[in-house]
KOLKESE-336168 format. One line per 8 residues: number of its first residue (from 1); their letters; for each residue x, y, z of C-alpha. Coordinates in Angstrom, 2 decimals, decimal comma. Layout:
BEGIN
NUM	a	X Y Z | ...
//
This chain:
BEGIN
1	mfalmagh	-12,61 -6,94 8,83 | -13,74 -9,52 6,30 | -17,10 -8,37 5,75 | -15,40 -5,12 5,08 | -13,09 -6,46 2,49 | -15,72 -8,33 0,81 | -17,82 -5,29 0,71 | -15,51 -3,72 -1,73
9	ydavtrea	-13,63 -6,49 -3,49 | -14,70 -8,93 -5,59 | -13,28 -12,66 -5,37 | -11,85 -12,38 -2,23 | -12,56 -15,77 -0,33 | -12,61 -16,12 3,84 | -9,54 -18,65 3,19 | -7,44 -16,30 1,56
17	fdadlgrk	-8,29 -13,30 3,80 | -7,45 -15,26 7,17 | -4,27 -16,85 5,48 | -3,13 -13,38 4,30 | -3,69 -11,90 7,71 | -1,76 -14,81 9,59 | 1,27 -13,61 7,33 | 1,14 -9,86 8,64
25	nevillhd	2,19 -9,03 12,37 | -0,30 -6,02 12,80 | -3,35 -4,52 11,83 | -4,39 -0,77 12,14 | -8,13 -0,06 12,44 | -10,26 2,66 11,98 | -13,33 3,38 14,16 | -16,49 5,32 14,26
33	geekirgf	-18,04 6,85 16,85 | -19,88 3,77 17,90 | -16,25 1,39 17,70 | -17,94 -0,25 14,38 | -14,83 -0,99 12,34 | -14,79 1,50 9,34 | -11,34 0,61 7,79 | -8,10 -1,12 8,40
41	ttiawnpc	-4,69 -1,83 6,63 | -2,49 -4,92 7,73 | 1,45 -4,41 7,86 | 4,11 -6,86 7,64 | 7,67 -5,84 9,02 | 10,77 -7,00 6,78 | 8,57 -9,24 5,08 | 11,50 -10,94 2,94
49	gemeagdv	13,86 -10,78 5,55 | 16,42 -8,10 6,76 | 17,83 -5,93 3,76 | 21,28 -4,16 3,85 | 19,64 -1,15 2,25 | 17,23 -0,96 5,31 | 13,78 -2,00 6,66 | 10,67 -2,41 4,77
57	ifsgdtvi	7,14 -1,85 6,08 | 4,53 -3,86 3,93 | 1,07 -2,41 3,57 | -1,09 -5,64 2,65 | -5,03 -5,46 2,54 | -6,81 -1,64 3,27 | -9,94 -0,71 3,02 | -11,64 2,31 4,14
65	hrdcwgtq	-15,54 2,16 4,47 | -17,33 4,35 1,38 | -18,98 6,48 4,03 | -15,60 7,47 5,68 | -13,39 8,33 2,19 | -12,04 11,69 2,52 | -10,89 10,82 6,21 | -7,26 11,10 6,97
73	elvkgfcr	-7,09 8,90 10,60 | -6,09 5,67 9,37 | -3,25 7,33 6,98 | -1,99 9,34 9,94 | -2,46 6,14 12,08 | 0,16 4,22 9,29 | 2,23 6,85 9,48 | 2,91 7,44 13,14
81	ragqlqrq	3,33 3,16 13,51 | 5,86 3,54 10,47 | 7,70 6,47 12,60 | 8,11 4,50 15,87 | 9,01 1,72 14,21 | 11,90 3,49 12,26 | 13,27 5,53 15,48 | 13,25 1,92 17,13
89	sgrklywf	15,62 0,79 14,56 | 17,30 3,41 13,60 | 17,58 2,21 9,61 | 16,28 3,50 6,90 | 12,68 2,76 6,17 | 10,91 1,84 2,80 | 7,28 1,41 2,40 | 6,50 -1,28 -0,09
97	liskghrt	2,90 -0,97 -1,25 | 1,23 -3,04 -4,24 | -2,14 -1,31 -5,61 | -5,23 -2,62 -7,07 | -6,44 0,42 -7,48 | -5,76 4,24 -8,44 | -7,18 5,79 -5,00 | -4,24 3,66 -3,23
105	yrylplfa	-1,63 4,68 -5,66 | -2,58 8,18 -5,22 | -1,33 7,97 -2,05 | 2,25 8,26 -2,95 | 2,27 11,90 -4,14 | 0,03 12,77 -1,11 | 2,87 11,24 1,36 | 6,00 11,60 -0,61
113	krfhphpe	8,17 13,66 -2,83 | 10,41 10,94 -4,53 | 8,26 7,55 -5,34 | 8,09 4,53 -7,71 | 6,86 4,52 -9,95 | 6,59 8,43 -10,99 | 4,86 9,57 -14,29 | 7,55 12,33 -14,53
121	rvepeler	11,07 10,91 -13,55 | 12,69 7,63 -12,98 | 14,16 6,46 -9,18 | 16,86 4,14 -10,41 | 17,57 2,70 -6,69 | 13,74 2,72 -5,54 | 13,06 0,58 -8,56 | 15,99 -1,59 -8,33
129	lageitgk	14,93 -2,10 -4,35 | 11,32 -2,46 -5,21 | 11,91 -5,49 -8,03 | 14,18 -7,19 -5,53 | 11,70 -7,17 -2,54 | 9,09 -8,50 -5,18 | 10,84 -11,07 -6,38 | 11,70 -12,42 -2,95
137	mfgaawka	8,21 -12,33 -1,81 | 6,30 -13,26 -5,27 | 8,26 -15,28 -7,59 | 7,28 -15,63 -10,78 | 3,95 -13,88 -10,41 | 6,51 -10,76 -10,59 | 6,42 -9,39 -14,06 | 9,52 -7,02 -13,79
145	degvirfg	9,15 -5,66 -17,38 | 5,58 -4,43 -16,51 | 6,17 -3,29 -13,17 | 3,28 -5,66 -11,62 | 2,39 -8,66 -10,04 | 0,16 -11,10 -11,89 | -1,69 -14,24 -10,11 | -2,93 -16,95 -12,55
153	gsaghlre	-6,33 -15,90 -11,32 | -7,59 -12,39 -9,55 | -6,36 -12,67 -5,60 | -8,85 -9,76 -5,05 | -10,10 -6,63 -6,94 | -12,31 -3,63 -6,38 | -15,53 -3,84 -7,45 | -16,41 -1,87 -10,66
161	eiagmreg	-18,41 0,87 -9,15 | -15,64 1,34 -6,80 | -12,92 1,24 -9,25 | -13,87 3,82 -11,61 | -11,25 6,15 -12,75 | -11,61 10,00 -11,84 | -11,63 12,04 -15,08 | -8,66 14,42 -15,53
169	npwaeffm	-6,63 13,35 -12,63 | -3,54 12,65 -13,79 | -2,15 10,22 -10,91 | -5,08 8,32 -11,61 | -4,74 8,26 -15,47 | -1,04 7,13 -14,86 | -1,80 4,33 -12,78 | -4,17 3,29 -15,45
177	rknpghag	-1,38 3,27 -18,03 | 1,14 1,52 -15,55 | -1,47 -1,18 -14,70 | -3,90 -1,97 -17,40 | -4,91 -5,04 -15,92 | -6,03 -3,90 -12,78 | -9,62 -5,08 -12,98 | -8,37 -8,55 -13,21
185	gdelvclt	-6,15 -8,46 -10,14 | -2,98 -7,23 -11,58 | -1,05 -5,42 -8,81 | 1,26 -2,28 -9,17 | 4,51 -2,20 -7,05 | 5,28 0,95 -5,39 | 8,32 2,02 -3,12 | 9,00 5,00 -1,39
193	emaegnlr	11,66 5,83 1,89 | 9,59 6,50 5,17 | 12,15 9,43 6,02 | 11,41 12,98 7,01 | 13,42 14,59 4,30 | 11,04 12,80 1,72 | 7,63 13,43 3,55 | 5,33 15,75 2,71
201	rgaraafl	3,69 18,06 5,61 | 0,93 16,10 7,24 | 2,42 12,80 6,38 | 5,55 13,97 8,03 | 3,99 15,49 11,01 | 2,48 12,00 11,72 | 5,92 10,34 11,09 | 6,86 12,30 13,86
209	edfk	4,34 11,34 16,39 | 4,14 9,08 19,17 | 2,00 5,85 17,93 | -0,61 5,19 20,59
//
């Protein structure tokens, strides 16, 4: 997992990677036909404690090998697990995502109808809840007026050859405007509700499946 991470991100150390992994509850792995790890996402459940508004599933480090870009299996696995956890708790479930790159941010419009931040509309309750979660988790690194987390130095940022923007993609362009410091490791704070009525078709179908 660390080798995969280091192959896609600069300024990542093994010590920091292991420490972050230790703060997560689960890892979802993507394997190829030879059982080699080709991607993963880490998950923390209610990382700042139980909240009145509902439960929070936090996506940590997430990487898919460049050879496997386009596959949706890791995304579907995440949605299945989120759906299983929501059914077990019976409470509202929010997906808390911090994004170093536009490719990660672009999962939001693929997943959900309503989310924060959005280029065309404001979601006040999602924005408020995102700020509450981020403040509890990241303290002074949370720059509420900008909507980003900024550490003293980069805690990991995409390699230049991977981070490039797809010209003409409105979601990518919005991400770049909202997070101009992404190349230095700034993280854009994002939030959406994982609920049948808010999820788009592919994500909704996986959300309603059993996690295996």
